[in-house]
C-alpha positions as CSV (number, residue, x, y, z in Angstrom):
1,M,-7.6,17.7,7.6
2,G,-8.1,15.8,4.4
3,K,-8.7,12.1,4.2
4,H,-7.1,10.1,1.4
5,V,-6.3,6.5,0.6
6,L,-3.2,5.2,-1.0
7,V,-4.0,1.9,-2.8
8,V,-1.1,-0.4,-3.6
9,L,-1.6,-3.6,-5.6
10,S,1.2,-6.0,-5.7
11,N,2.4,-9.6,-6.1
12,P,5.2,-11.6,-4.5
13,T,8.2,-12.6,-6.6
14,D,7.9,-16.2,-7.8
15,G,8.6,-18.6,-5.0
16,Q,8.9,-15.8,-2.4
17,E,5.3,-15.6,-1.1
18,D,6.1,-16.5,2.5
19,A,9.0,-14.0,2.6
20,Y,6.8,-11.4,0.9
21,N,4.0,-11.7,3.5
22,D,6.5,-11.8,6.4
23,W,8.2,-8.6,5.2
24,Y,5.0,-6.8,4.4
25,D,3.3,-7.6,7.7
26,N,6.2,-7.5,10.1
27,T,8.5,-4.8,8.6
28,H,6.9,-2.7,5.8
29,L,3.6,-1.7,7.3
30,G,5.2,-0.5,10.6
31,E,7.9,1.5,8.8
32,V,5.3,3.2,6.5
33,L,3.1,4.1,9.5
34,Q,6.0,6.2,10.9
35,I,5.5,8.7,8.0
36,P,3.7,11.8,9.0
37,G,0.2,11.9,7.6
38,I,-0.1,8.1,7.2
39,T,-2.4,7.1,10.0
40,A,-3.5,3.5,9.2
41,A,-2.7,0.5,7.0
42,Q,-4.4,-2.8,6.1
43,R,-3.6,-5.6,3.7
44,F,-6.0,-7.7,1.7
45,E,-5.6,-10.9,-0.3
46,I,-7.8,-11.6,-3.3
47,N,-10.8,-13.9,-2.4
48,G,-11.6,-16.2,-5.3
49,A,-12.0,-15.3,-8.9
50,P,-12.5,-11.7,-10.0
51,T,-16.1,-10.7,-10.4
52,R,-15.2,-9.1,-13.7
53,G,-12.1,-8.9,-15.8
54,E,-8.7,-10.6,-15.0
55,A,-6.9,-10.3,-11.7
56,A,-3.4,-8.9,-12.2
57,H,-2.6,-8.7,-8.5
58,K,-3.1,-11.1,-5.6
59,Y,-2.6,-8.5,-2.8
60,M,-3.8,-5.0,-2.0
61,A,-2.7,-2.7,0.8
62,L,-4.7,0.4,1.8
63,Y,-3.0,3.2,3.5
64,E,-5.1,5.9,5.1
65,L,-3.8,9.4,5.1
66,D,-5.2,12.2,7.2
67,T,-3.5,15.3,6.0
68,D,-4.1,18.3,3.8
69,T,-0.8,17.6,2.0
70,P,-0.9,14.0,0.9
71,Q,1.8,14.5,-1.7
72,A,4.2,15.5,1.1
73,S,3.6,12.2,2.8
74,L,4.2,10.3,-0.5
75,D,7.4,12.3,-1.1
76,E,8.6,11.4,2.4
77,L,7.8,7.8,1.7
78,G,10.0,8.0,-1.4
79,V,12.8,9.7,0.6
80,R,12.7,6.9,3.2
81,V,12.7,4.2,0.6
82,Q,15.8,5.8,-1.0
83,D,17.7,6.2,2.3
84,G,16.8,2.8,3.6
85,R,14.5,3.8,6.5
86,V,11.7,2.0,4.6
87,E,13.1,-1.3,3.6
88,M,12.1,-2.8,0.3
89,S,12.3,-6.5,-0.2
90,D,13.3,-8.6,-3.2
91,A,10.3,-10.7,-2.3
92,I,7.9,-8.1,-3.8
93,D,7.7,-8.1,-7.6
94,G,8.6,-4.5,-8.4
95,K,7.6,-4.9,-12.0
96,T,3.9,-5.4,-11.2
97,I,3.3,-2.9,-8.4
98,F,0.4,-0.4,-9.0
99,A,0.1,2.5,-6.5
100,S,-2.3,5.5,-6.7
101,L,-3.6,8.1,-4.3
102,F,-7.4,8.5,-4.0
103,T,-9.3,11.4,-2.5
104,P,-13.0,11.1,-1.6
105,H,-15.4,12.2,-4.3
106,G,-18.5,12.9,-2.2
107,E,-19.6,11.7,1.2
108,R,-19.3,8.2,2.6
109,M,-22.7,6.4,2.4
110,T,-24.1,3.7,4.6
111,E,-27.6,2.1,4.7
């Protein structure tokens, strides 16, 4: 099977950071992990000032996909968002979301 990573960068809606984090951690991740092919998820918060450039997003979520058909998993995510099985929250700023699928380019390296 193929390994892929869906990277999602996002921000909370102004004044909704607590609701955003509660929804993301306690609702959204669990719903997304029910989608075939999506095998793991983890959230990150920016730590300090950017090392280069300007930070447009405070939060990042990484979703690991273990499938030869990652687009099918993303399509299913879209279907579930549309039919309500994956709940979206007003606490996430929908205007600033960035999401993109990445596939490894070469082998993973360690020391």
